[in-house]
N, C-alpha and C positions, 0 to 999 in steps of 0.2 A: 174445469166444468161443474156444475152440483147435479146431480139429477136424482137425490137422494128418493125422488118420489118414483123411479124407477124401480127400486130398490124395495118394492112391498113383497110381505111375504104370499107367496109362501116359497120365493125363489131361494137356490141355493148357490154357490159359487167354488167348483173343484176347481183346486188349482196343486199341478203334479210334476213341476218344474222341481231339479235340486232346489234344496231349500234357501240359498239367499237370493233367486231368483224369483221363488215363490215369494219370501216376505217383501222382495219391492213389489210387487206386481199387488200384492195384499193390500198393500199401502195406498197403491192407487186406488184401488176399489173400493177405501173407505174414503178416501179422500172425493170420489166422486157418487157414491152411493149413501154413504153416512157409516156410522160409528155400531152401527145395530147390522149392518148387511152382516148375514151368514155367510161365513167364507169357512172352508175347510182346507185346510192345506194337510196335501199327504204325497211327499215325494217318491214318485215310481222310478226314480233313478238316483246312482249315486256317482260321485265320479271317484276312479281311484287312480292314482297316477303312477304308469310305469317306468321304466331306466332302461329302453333301449338302446342298444350302439345308435348311433344319429350317422348318416350317412356320410363317407370319406371325402374330404376335400374341407377347402375354404367356402363360406357363404357369405354374402354382402348384406341378405337384410332375410326377417323372418317374415312368414305369412302365418297372420293370426286368426283364426276364422270362427273362437268361443271366447269367451271369459275363462275357462276351464282351460284352452290353449294358454291363454296370456300367464296364468298361474303355473300350469306344466312350463313353460318357458321362465319364469320367474324360477323356480325349484330347479330345474336344468342347469341355468346360469349360477344359481350359488351352489351347486353341486361339483360341477365341470371346469365352469367358465369359457369362456371363446367362442359366445355366442355371438354373432350380430348385434350392433342397439338398434339399429333401424328393423321396424317394424310393419308390414303392410297390415291394416285390421278392416274384416269384413263391416263394422259398425263401429256409433260411438261407444258403446258402452264393452266394448272390446279392446277399442282404441284408450279407453278413461284406466281398464285396468292392466293394459300394459304400459300405459306413462306412467302409473303406480308403480308396478315393478323395476321402473328406470329405462325404460327402452323409450327410443326416438317414435312417436307412434303416428302413421296417417291412417285414417280413415275412410273407407269410400262409402260409406251413410248409406248401407242396402245391403245388396247379398252377395253371392257368390262372383256372379255374373259380373255385379257392380267393381268388386275387387278384381278381378281379371281384367276388366275395363281400364279402371284407373290404373292399374299398373303399364295396361299398353301404353295409354297415354303419357304417362311422366317419363316413359322411355328409357328404365332403364338397364343398368348395365351389371356385369356378376350374376351370381347364382342365388338362388333362392333356397328355400328352406320350409317349408307348410310343417307346423307342429299341431296336431291333429290328433281326432279322436277316431277311435277304431270303427265306429260308426259313422258316416258324410254322407252327405249329399251333393251329388256329383264331384265331376273329379276337375283340381283345380289345375292341380299339376299337370294332368294331362293336357289341358286347355292352354296351358301357359308354352308347354313345349311341341304344342302345333302355333303357336304366335312364333318360334322362335327364341323363348325366354327360359335359360336354364331353371329349372326348378328341382328339388325331391322333396318326396315326406317322408315325417317318421312318425309312428302312434306314438304317442305320449301320454295318452289316458282311455281310459275307456269309463262309460256310463253302465255301471253293475243295479238291474233291475233290481228295486223295493218292493216288497208285497202293500198295499193299499190299508190305511189302517181303518178301522172299524167305523172311525166316524163316515171315511170315504165309500164305505161299502154299507152304511146306512143310507145315506143320501143316494146312492143309485141304486138302490134298491126301495127307497121310497117312491110315492104317488108327486111330486112335486118335478117342479123342471130343474134342471140341471144345468148351470153356464160352465160351458169346460173351453175354457183357451186351451187351443192347442198350439204349440209354438215347433212343434219338429213331429214329420212323420212317424217316427218311434214312439212320440208319447202317444199316439194313436193306436199304435200297433198294442203298448203297453196297457192302455185301457182296456181294448180289445180282448188280451189274456186275462182281463180279471174274469169272463164272463158273462152270460146274458146281463143286462141291464134293465130295471121295470121301468125307473125315470126317464122322463122326456128327458134326449139331450139335445142342450140346444149349443153347438158351437159355433166358435171363432177360431177361425185357423190362420194361418201366421200368412199361408203361402197356398195358390195352386195348390202345389205338391201335396201338402201336407192335408187341404182340403181332399185330395183323391183318397187317399188312406184314411182321413175320416168319416169318409162317406160309408166305408165298412161298417162302422157303429150305428147307421140306420138312424142320425138324426134327426128329430122333430125342426129342427133349425137349421140350419147352414150359412156361414156371413164368412167371404174371405176379408183381410183388412188390408187397408190401401196400399199399406205398405210394409214391409217386412220390420218392423219395430213394433216396442211396447207401447209409447202413445197412438198409433193405429192400432195397436192390437185391443187397447182399453176401447178406442172408438166406435171399434166392431161389439165389443159386447155392451155396450152402451146400445146399440144397434139392437141387435138383439134382445133386450131387455123392454127399449120402447115399444118394439112390434107385438114382444108379450104380454105389454099392460094394454093393448089396443086390442085383445083377441077375448 
């Protein structure tokens, strides 16, 4: 969809996800809004991979809830071996990353609830190992245990906060609207930690959980994506800018 007319000045887009994900979304924004769209990329977190002891015993499948988790699985497999080949993944991006890392991936095409649901539907046998970050939303292992499915987890990475760039500070303290796609509650927290913001914030939230945290930013506009994926987030951003263009 080409909505170049929606990207009229003085809109600015602020992307705060880790660099690879922000670069992908920036490319999607340029495809939609045109090459002259003002896009500021300022990752507010950076992954650091950990090397913890894994739970004892053999596992039959992995659970992966992020691309970073898939990369952590690749690293652990290369370092130690012994990880199962099967991987149940929260969405298509994570599944693609897991496949590229050599795992046999199944995508739930959704969120954590969709992931636990597909695992239940497939009625797998054996034990599951969730390779996750230090900060997560929901407890997949606990939910699977309640369903009678044996699962354990290991914290294999953490997202370390990064300071905002000077360009990010400039747009946040300016007078023009800043379109802010937020993909996680923690992203909202990290923006809040920057301090008072002068610019009107137009927030696109990945889910209601993200929106709940984002309301603490007192956004001038807030929309929630129809689905928890990048395509729906782009559509949410487009709707924000369309509404802004009519005011």
